[in-house]
VEXROSE-50056 format. One record per residue (C-alpha): x negated, y negated, z. Coordinates in steps of 0.02 Angstrom, whole numbers, padded with zeros to 5 digits, always signed. Layout:
! residues N
XYZ;...
***
This chain:
! residues 864
-07546-07272+02198;-07621-07437+02243;-07715-07466+02425;-07642-07572+02511;-07746-07724+02569;-07807-07752+02758;-07740-07882+02857;-07848-07993+02979;-07757-08108+03101;-07832-08247+03185;-07743-08271+03371;-07755-08427+03472;-07648-08513+03612;-07627-08658+03519;-07661-08781+03403;-07850-08838+03379;-07925-08683+03461;-08019-08679+03294;-07921-08518+03200;-07936-08605+03024;-08132-08626+03065;-08151-08472+03132;-08077-08391+02987;-08183-08507+02826;-08318-08477+02941;-08307-08278+02915;-08254-08319+02735;-08406-08403+02680;-08505-08249+02778;-08404-08119+02651;-08465-08261+02505;-08643-08252+02547;-08615-08034+02530;-08545-08045+02370;-08368-08020+02406;-08243-08120+02296;-08150-08235+02427;-08019-08365+02372;-07943-08506+02474;-07749-08487+02458;-07679-08600+02575;-07773-08690+02713;-07712-08827+02844;-07886-08920+02893;-07774-09072+02953;-07905-09186+02917;-08032-09099+03020;-08202-09143+02961;-08294-08988+03025;-08151-08876+02956;-08140-08965+02806;-08333-08934+02767;-08326-08760+02779;-08211-08745+02623;-08346-08799+02514;-08418-08685+02388;-08256-08568+02410;-08102-08555+02257;-07972-08656+02301;-07803-08592+02208;-07695-08739+02155;-07529-08751+02272;-07366-08752+02174;-07235-08905+02193;-07067-08885+02236;-06914-08999+02202;-06811-09009+02370;-06669-09142+02404;-06769-09279+02301;-06932-09224+02383;-07097-09155+02313;-07167-09017+02428;-07329-08924+02414;-07327-08723+02427;-07426-08572+02429;-07412-08505+02238;-07398-08326+02272;-07389-08287+02067;-07546-08393+02056;-07626-08274+02184;-07575-08099+02129;-07635-08151+01951;-07810-08209+02006;-07804-08048+02108;-07959-08079+02220;-08039-07955+02335;-07998-08062+02484;-07875-08217+02493;-07856-08359+02643;-07674-08375+02690;-07665-08524+02841;-07503-08561+02939;-07441-08386+02931;-07282-08436+03018;-07234-08564+02886;-07051-08578+02826;-07057-08594+02634;-06954-08706+02530;-06767-08640+02491;-06812-08613+02317;-06958-08490+02353;-06975-08314+02327;-06967-08284+02507;-06901-08381+02651;-07064-08349+02746;-07240-08337+02710;-07294-08180+02807;-07172-08120+02683;-07289-08170+02536;-07435-08105+02638;-07352-07943+02651;-07310-07945+02444;-07514-07968+02426;-07561-07837+02520;-07459-07713+02432;-07550-07775+02288;-07708-07712+02387;-07759-07890+02419;-07856-07911+02586;-07771-08067+02667;-07857-08167+02816;-07714-08271+02903;-07702-08375+03072;-07554-08393+03188;-07522-08473+03374;-07461-08371+03507;-07302-08469+03514;-07251-08409+03340;-07238-08224+03406;-07037-08184+03388;-07040-08094+03550;-07125-08217+03648;-07019-08365+03603;-06906-08372+03757;-07055-08331+03873;-07132-08486+03784;-06962-08607+03775;-06958-08572+03950;-07136-08636+03998;-07152-08761+03875;-06962-08832+03878;-06994-08849+03679;-06893-08765+03543;-07001-08649+03421;-06921-08658+03251;-07037-08558+03154;-07078-08383+03200;-07116-08205+03137;-07087-08050+03192;-07191-07923+03318;-07220-07802+03174;-07325-07935+03075;-07467-07909+03229;-07434-07711+03228;-07463-07715+03023;-07636-07816+03049;-07780-07690+03030;-07880-07810+03132;-07834-07950+03279;-07960-08071+03326;-07920-08190+03470;-08000-08375+03465;-08010-08450+03634;-08045-08602+03703;-08043-08653+03895;-07887-08782+03917;-08004-08924+03991;-08103-08907+03829;-07934-08914+03722;-07882-09068+03791;-08047-09148+03776;-08044-09119+03595;-07873-09188+03597;-07925-09322+03676;-08077-09352+03563;-07942-09362+03411;-08006-09187+03356;-07856-09104+03353;-07704-09247+03333;-07739-09444+03292;-07670-09583+03388;-07484-09576+03443;-07466-09394+03403;-07616-09348+03505;-07506-09447+03649;-07349-09352+03631;-07446-09190+03620;-07543-09234+03797;-07389-09281+03881;-07279-09121+03834;-07346-08975+03734;-07528-08979+03805;-07519-09015+03974;-07652-08908+04084;-07519-08782+04149;-07443-08749+03978;-07606-08711+03902;-07654-08591+04040;-07507-08496+04015;-07511-08490+03824;-07691-08437+03856;-07659-08290+03966;-07514-08229+03850;-07638-08236+03689;-07766-08131+03801;-07659-08021+03858;-07579-07979+03677;-07765-07945+03608;-07801-07824+03748;-07637-07739+03721;-07707-07735+03551;-07882-07667+03595;-07797-07535+03711;-07688-07491+03581;-07852-07460+03468;-07944-07372+03604;-07787-07250+03625;-07792-07202+03443;-07962-07187+03428;-07981-07068+03593;-07816-06967+03501;-07905-06961+03342;-08049-06887+03433;-07935-06770+03510;-07997-06813+03680;-07902-06720+03818;-07790-06819+03938;-07627-06922+03943;-07663-07086+03850;-07458-07119+03796;-07300-07165+03910;-07170-07036+03920;-07045-07180+03949;-06936-07219+03805;-06809-07375+03798;-06640-07423+03715;-06562-07577+03703;-06381-07600+03693;-06321-07758+03575;-06167-07825+03508;-06134-07965+03403;-06158-08098+03551;-06308-08225+03520;-06403-08159+03685;-06423-07985+03614;-06573-08085+03544;-06651-08108+03691;-06613-07936+03733;-06704-07849+03586;-06845-07970+03618;-06867-07917+03797;-06855-07725+03763;-06984-07749+03635;-07111-07835+03748;-07059-07710+03891;-07093-07571+03752;-07261-07636+03696;-07330-07652+03903;-07255-07473+03924;-07342-07403+03758;-07166-07335+03711;-07040-07287+03588;-06872-07407+03570;-06725-07422+03491;-06566-07525+03478;-06381-07453+03479;-06242-07526+03421;-06065-07470+03452;-05943-07482+03307;-05764-07500+03376;-05597-07520+03289;-05577-07698+03333;-05568-07819+03214;-05733-07923+03179;-05745-08097+03113;-05867-08149+02966;-05962-08262+03103;-05966-08096+03236;-06029-08007+03066;-06139-08110+03038;-06233-08123+03208;-06214-07942+03215;-06322-07928+03059;-06444-08055+03127;-06473-07957+03283;-06497-07791+03195;-06614-07859+03072;-06700-07941+03211;-06730-07774+03309;-06775-07681+03135;-06914-07800+03100;-06986-07776+03288;-06991-07611+03233;-06837-07539+03327;-06746-07382+03278;-06562-07432+03234;-06440-07323+03298;-06249-07356+03232;-06117-07259+03304;-05932-07267+03313;-05837-07237+03469;-05676-07274+03589;-05777-07296+03765;-05927-07396+03748;-06017-07342+03879;-05997-07159+03879;-06044-07170+03693;-06210-07272+03722;-06245-07145+03880;-06197-06989+03757;-06333-07056+03625;-06468-07118+03772;-06463-06926+03837;-06493-06856+03654;-06641-06967+03627;-06720-06935+03825;-06711-07114+03844;-06765-07155+04013;-06714-07348+04019;-06552-07436+03959;-06567-07608+03946;-06412-07722+03933;-06370-07910+03933;-06321-07988+04095;-06133-08062+04075;-06113-08250+04083;-05991-08302+04216;-05836-08297+04133;-05859-08128+04067;-05893-08074+04240;-05739-08178+04291;-05638-08096+04137;-05676-07918+04208;-05572-07939+04345;-05435-07897+04229;-05525-07756+04131;-05484-07603+04201;-05615-07510+04098;-05772-07615+04136;-05927-07551+04016;-06056-07618+04104;-06005-07542+04273;-05957-07393+04185;-06138-07375+04127;-06210-07396+04315;-06078-07296+04384;-06118-07143+04233;-06303-07176+04217;-06372-07057+04341;-06552-07017+04304;-06566-07173+04166;-06639-07338+04236;-06518-07483+04175;-06590-07656+04165;-06506-07820+04141;-06572-07941+04053;-06503-08126+04056;-06516-08248+03880;-06588-08437+03874;-06475-08574+03910;-06443-08587+03725;-06391-08391+03709;-06291-08415+03872;-06192-08572+03802;-06154-08481+03653;-06089-08324+03737;-05979-08452+03858;-05911-08511+03687;-05880-08334+03643;-05782-08301+03791;-05679-08458+03790;-05617-08416+03610;-05597-08225+03688;-05485-08314+03817;-05382-08398+03691;-05359-08239+03601;-05308-08147+03734;-05180-08290+03803;-05108-08277+03629;-05092-08092+03629;-05021-08099+03808;-04870-08213+03744;-04849-08101+03587;-04822-07967+03711;-04726-08040+03842;-04601-08097+03684;-04592-07914+03643;-04537-07871+03824;-04412-08004+03828;-04343-07969+03656;-04340-07756+03697;-04250-07811+03863;-04120-07924+03762;-04114-07770+03639;-04062-07658+03781;-03927-07765+03855;-03829-07747+03688;-03825-07570+03736;-03759-07566+03923;-03590-07524+03870;-03615-07374+03813;-03764-07293+03920;-03784-07309+04112;-03947-07422+04197;-04062-07270+04212;-04047-07224+04026;-04080-07383+03986;-04233-07385+04091;-04285-07234+03993;-04258-07327+03823;-04351-07460+03904;-04487-07337+03941;-04502-07278+03763;-04507-07458+03701;-04673-07497+03807;-04762-07349+03747;-04729-07388+03570;-04778-07577+03598;-04938-07476+03656;-04990-07442+03478;-04973-07623+03429;-05066-07724+03584;-05211-07713+03695;-05243-07662+03864;-05182-07817+03974;-05040-07860+03854;-04991-07677+03882;-04993-07682+04072;-04908-07867+04060;-04770-07786+03957;-04753-07642+04091;-04725-07769+04218;-04612-07871+04144;-04497-07733+04072;-04506-07645+04262;-04448-07802+04336;-04323-07845+04200;-04248-07679+04212;-04212-07709+04398;-04169-07882+04396;-04043-07853+04244;-03978-07674+04255;-04017-07592+04428;-03871-07627+04557;-03864-07756+04621;-03895-07840+04453;-03973-08006+04447;-04078-07977+04594;-04237-07895+04640;-04141-07817+04790;-04150-07595+04762;-04033-07529+04882;-04052-07346+04840;-04212-07261+04900;-04198-07160+04724;-04187-07332+04620;-04345-07378+04713;-04445-07215+04658;-04374-07223+04491;-04424-07416+04452;-04612-07386+04548;-04629-07251+04428;-04549-07331+04275;-04711-07442+04299;-04840-07328+04330;-04781-07225+04163;-04745-07375+04053;-04937-07422+04093;-04998-07246+04068;-04905-07231+03916;-04954-07410+03845;-05137-07343+03873;-05134-07202+03789;-05042-07270+03649;-05170-07395+03648;-05303-07263+03652;-05222-07167+03533;-05239-07311+03393;-05418-07344+03425;-05457-07153+03399;-05357-07165+03234;-05441-07317+03182;-05592-07249+03213;-05547-07079+03133;-05512-07184+02975;-05661-07257+02957;-05752-07110+02979;-05653-07036+02858;-05669-07164+02732;-05875-07150+02752;-05872-06958+02754;-05750-06940+02611;-05849-07082+02510;-06014-06998+02536;-05942-06811+02505;-05842-06884+02340;-05991-06970+02265;-06124-06832+02282;-05990-06703+02217;-05947-06810+02049;-06139-06851+02032;-06181-06658+02043;-06039-06629+01909;-06131-06751+01789;-06239-06665+01655;-06327-06824+01602;-06434-06963+01697;-06305-07091+01611;-06167-07005+01665;-06241-07018+01837;-06275-07198+01833;-06100-07227+01753;-06016-07132+01883;-06111-07219+02031;-06088-07405+01973;-05894-07359+01955;-05881-07274+02111;-05973-07423+02204;-05878-07559+02115;-05718-07491+02172;-05778-07447+02326;-05851-07597+02389;-05751-07738+02262;-05910-07775+02168;-06003-07787+01994;-06139-07663+01981;-06281-07657+01871;-06410-07497+01877;-06570-07476+01781;-06696-07348+01791;-06828-07312+01668;-06747-07164+01583;-06548-07237+01575;-06462-07378+01631;-06279-07432+01656;-06138-07561+01713;-05993-07583+01770;-05909-07698+01714;-05982-07623+01538;-06044-07806+01463;-06109-07859+01617;-06293-07923+01626;-06405-07999+01726;-06460-08186+01679;-06632-08239+01693;-06649-08275+01867;-06576-08136+01918;-06683-08011+01802;-06825-08077+01900;-06746-08054+02063;-06721-07863+01987;-06894-07853+01928;-06975-07897+02073;-06889-07763+02168;-06945-07640+02009;-07118-07693+02047;-07131-07714+02235;-06995-07569+02280;-06909-07683+02411;-06730-07764+02431;-06703-07939+02361;-06563-08044+02355;-06403-08081+02445;-06423-07992+02629;-06600-07965+02622;-06755-08070+02668;-06813-08106+02498;-06725-08218+02392;-06569-08219+02511;-06495-08378+02422;-06440-08260+02268;-06278-08201+02236;-06333-08021+02206;-06407-07896+02321;-06534-07795+02236;-06584-07608+02312;-06712-07507+02241;-06694-07324+02206;-06834-07227+02299;-06898-07059+02344;-07055-07031+02414;-07101-07202+02426;-07098-07203+02230;-06982-07330+02136;-06866-07247+02010;-06777-07402+01965;-06634-07528+02058;-06457-07555+02095;-06379-07723+02078;-06233-07767+02175;-06124-07936+02167;-05971-07942+02286;-05805-08023+02220;-05723-08068+02385;-05824-08064+02533;-06026-08028+02573;-06084-07862+02590;-06105-07828+02784;-06269-07762+02839;-06140-07574+02865;-06103-07595+02688;-06266-07613+02645;-06332-07452+02740;-06168-07355+02682;-06237-07407+02502;-06415-07344+02543;-06361-07173+02579;-06261-07169+02421;-06398-07228+02335;-06529-07102+02421;-06412-06956+02332;-06435-07041+02159;-06620-07052+02195;-06628-06875+02239;-06532-06841+02062;-06662-06961+01965;-06781-06879+02022;-06725-06709+01959;-06703-06771+01812;-06875-06838+01803;-06937-06684+01873;-06840-06561+01739;-06903-06700+01596;-07090-06671+01642;-07070-06495+01626;-06989-06497+01451;-07133-06611+01413;-07265-06513+01490;-07195-06338+01412;-07204-06426+01239;-07367-06493+01242;-07428-06312+01305;-07342-06259+01158;-07406-06402+01039;-07590-06353+01107;-07561-06173+01059;-07499-06214+00893;-07650-06346+00884;-07785-06229+00902;-07709-06078+00806;-07683-06198+00648;-07862-06239+00682;-07925-06061+00708;-07847-06003+00539;-07900-06156+00446;-08083-06140+00495;-08097-05960+00489;-07987-05951+00320;-08087-06089+00226;-08266-06037+00298;-08283-05887+00175;-08205-05963+00019;-08316-06117+00053;-08479-05992+00085;-08433-05899-00089;-08414-06055-00209;-08573-06136-00146;-08659-05967-00201;-08560-05956-00358;-08636-06111-00398;-08816-06083-00354;-08796-05917-00462;-08730-05998-00633;-08825-06173-00597;-08919-06164-00760;-08749-06135-00855;-08673-06275-00781;-08700-06452-00855;-08794-06568-00726;-08668-06694-00666;-08512-06550-00653;-08651-06461-00543;-08691-06618-00456;-08493-06635-00422;-08473-06461-00370;-08610-06468-00247;-08554-06620-00154;-08385-06550-00155;-08439-06391-00088;-08538-06482+00039;-08387-06593+00097;-08287-06458+00118;-08434-06372+00227;-08438-06512+00332;-08240-06507+00348;-08243-06318+00408;-08378-06352+00516;-08332-06501+00588;-08152-06410+00637;-08258-06260+00717;-08338-06393+00805;-08198-06468+00877;-08114-06303+00899;-08266-06259+01023;-08277-06416+01113;-08087-06426+01144;-08084-06242+01219;-08252-06239+01308;-08253-06193+01494;-08429-06194+01501;-08530-06363+01547;-08629-06445+01414;-08819-06415+01417;-08865-06584+01485;-09035-06661+01489;-09140-06813+01442;-09111-06873+01260;-09231-06964+01159;-09121-07116+01092;-09224-07128+00931;-09201-06954+00911;-09022-06955+00931;-08978-07097+00808;-09111-07020+00653;-09026-06859+00677;-08848-06934+00691;-08864-07038+00529;-08932-06899+00444;-08807-06768+00512;-08669-06910+00443;-08739-06906+00271;-08714-06728+00221;-08583-06718+00095;-08571-06885+00041;-08582-06946-00129;-08741-07056-00180;-08616-07199-00207;-08559-07201-00041;-08735-07209+00041;-08852-07299-00099;-08830-07464-00010;-08840-07400+00151;-08889-07525+00271;-08918-07471+00481;-08952-07620+00618;-08993-07543+00783;-09011-07629+00919;-09057-07533+01102;-09131-07559+01247;-09115-07392+01319;-09255-07272+01288;-09158-07088+01352;-08980-07051+01376;-08927-06907+01480;-08808-06784+01389;-08800-06643+01275;-08909-06685+01131;-08835-06583+01013;-08649-06639+01059;-08707-06824+01064;-08783-06808+00892;-08632-06750+00831;-08511-06871+00900;-08634-07013+00837;-08629-06954+00673;-08444-06939+00666;-08418-07126+00716;-08575-07180+00588;-08482-07078+00438;-08329-07158+00469;-08400-07309+00464;-08497-07270+00294;-08329-07211+00222;-08207-07347+00294;-08306-07507+00291;-08444-07611+00225;-08618-07635+00249;-08719-07667+00363;-08678-07535+00502;-08730-07596+00671;-08770-07471+00803;-08804-07541+00976;-08857-07424+01123;-08853-07545+01297;-08852-07509+01499;-08701-07611+01566;-08760-07546+01721;-08899-07427+01805;-08736-07303+01810;-08680-07311+01615;-08749-07295+01438;-08636-07386+01319;-08640-07349+01136;-08562-07441+01001;-08562-07431+00809;-08479-07578+00710;-08422-07583+00513;-08379-07744+00411;-08219-07738+00279;-08103-07636+00380;-07988-07676+00510;-07871-07548+00585;-07697-07581+00649;-07654-07595+00818;-07552-07427+00826;-07706-07318+00756;-07817-07443+00891;-07708-07370+01033;-07713-07180+00979;-07914-07203+00982;-07933-07280+01170;-07772-07130+01214;-07853-06987+01282;-07698-06878+01274;-07695-06921+01077;-07798-06785+00986;-07762-06856+00822;-07791-07029+00729;-07682-07062+00566;-07785-07103+00404;-07805-07269+00360;-07685-07367+00262;-07702-07357+00081;-07851-07197+00085;-07850-07055+00096;-07994-07050+00218;-07945-07018+00384;-07988-07030+00553;-07910-06879+00635;-08052-06743+00634;-08208-06851+00664;-08121-06947+00816;-08044-06775+00870;-08223-06721+00900;-08276-06882+00977;-08136-06873+01111;-08183-06692+01154;-08371-06740+01163;-08330-06892+01276;-08200-06787+01378;-08347-06659+01412;-08451-06779+01476;-08327-06877+01579;-08345-07025+01462;-08227-07148+01385;-08191-07215+01205;-08107-07369+01127;-08097-07467+00991;-08071-07647+00947;-08037-07726+00770;-08048-07912+00724;-08125-08043+00596;-08116-07896+00477;-08217-07779+00568;-08205-07623+00684;-08310-07564+00821;-08301-07401+00908;-08387-07394+01076;-08435-07246+01204;-08472-07277+01388;-08557-07124+01461;-08591-07093+01674;-08769-07098+01684;-08871-07015+01855;-09014-07127+01916;-09166-07094+01813;-09342-07081+01890;-09499-07162+01801;-09566-07000+01737;-09389-06917+01676;-09464-06930+01485;-09624-06822+01543;-09510-06689+01636;-09405-06678+01477;
***
């Protein structure tokens, strides 16, 4: 797993305090220390002293993006990943990227660099931290558009404050060192007021101090120092689709940071239909809370107050944060018999409840929502009253068959039934209208509101009371039924999905079922891909190149991308990774056919994909176990074959050699010569097999010592010529280049390994053969054997470099193989913890062995 890069943030109260200058100065110091530092993006704003610090630092070229006929320069993240420096400078962290960029915000580019193992230095002004935006807007009266979530500061490994007193900052502004001309005058009259700068400076100092406190707390805890260093407070914010919930979330985040306390955000799902605009706003609120580091709790419930308090007590919440209602909201509660805010206050008991007001903009948005709610209420109320008058009209047609008291019961039943369709206010209005209508039209004296009988008066009052109660019970029953239906859908979807994929015998079957199930449940096209299998529904569905690039990015980075996410959100597809224990196994792509996937849909889909991920991981583990078993059996068979061949051949070879010696006078010279050479070659093969068998099954460490390079080369050449024909070695030419006097290793094994490479060069190539022994670093030695006239295929070269490939196939067009010799070299390299590689080009092949070397004293050859 790639180690994540380190993030350092230079933070300041405002522009001009010297963040970029300090960042570049640190980069110059790193470069002098030998680190690979490059500039990915820097904003010098024409300041000469800052621009001068870029000299000598490599600077990546920006990419050009065309947007609405205008060319925009942007940070090139792909060039940065390809360059892969040790550290990269990325200025203007809160910058919003061009619409066609991979990520909408630059801080997401920084996240990708960190995930790739690259250290990042960046700069940020205090007004761009999301949770502080409302306070800064109140202080400066200037809207802040570009922000980063507070989690960026939390993720930073180091936060360095770059501070400058307000008077000195204003002096720099007047001198034209921050902005030029009219821009400086406008800044001085607005943002760069002394009181503004003082307040911003205090906030910057406080953030940095809080960060230092947290770091100190972590150090003390790591040192196991006794004492209470963390608060027992726990905060929870209740949010909805209201725009003011964003301010509520930010306030809770700031409070939790000051108290060093965990915090969460709760949203209550009701059976009320949610408009698309409200759903989008709700998703934005929950995404904001997720970015700021909150635990997201989404539960269904009829009574919002009771549900919130139940979840709060389950999590030991000590402070509950709710939004302060706008004026029209408070006015609307006159007719609301179940005010959730008042219920929270009344039932909270040991839990503190905080009311947080929104900004002016959010208050206006809430007021607009309330006005829309009023229009909906009046519409529903009109429909309910029309239904009440229709009910009275229908009952009047039956007055010739029933007395007025029976008609009252019919009206009561009608109101109870209407409760299944209308809200609480509409039911109350319907009960009043039908009760008065019953009195006016049916109770004697008719067509007056006068009631002469005391009994009828009691009946009329009971009618109003029972009609209201039954209507409310009908309304509550409908809500509970809708919530239960939603829960049943989610539960049945999960249960059916889990049961069906458990029945599938193959991974392809699992993926096919998953894509069909998701397509049916969420009305979307689905594509699934893993390294072991893939599927789609419809079956012919494939990604186009632009969507495939999104999927490739998800597969590489293991994070969501596409519609409904923060990466490439303008795409039609939502691509979600399949992960187990942070290991990326594949991805699912979903393209809605009707409505976009909401936050709750994606949450449910993630739960379903987790079940798929578990099944894929299990299949992967089963396959790995099966492959290990096959490899183990192959190893046993390999050893058995080597053992059998070597021992079965050793005795016949010895007999052949002794027989040739015994009758050498009776055999012609030419025949005797060929017999001896053949016996020697066969003896070499048997010896090589036994050597390979001993090396591959050696549990002991080789006898390591400092070996004279010249002795190793001479012995290796002599050993390589054993058993070869005179024609093969008659024109033998070996060129030796060596800058190494001694090699640390087993001399016997080293000679055997080098001799096998030299022997292969003699048999398969042309003269001369080059042997090079160099020391690329104090801790390693490189032994290279190069021949001419032979070029191996890519498949053979890959097997030579692959430590898991035991055998290398024979060279095409010849019976001379590389298998035993390279097998011996690989075993030698493994025992010495080195590496073997081979390259072919321009009609030649070069084998290279790299061996680790300890630091040798000047008297090492004497010790030897």
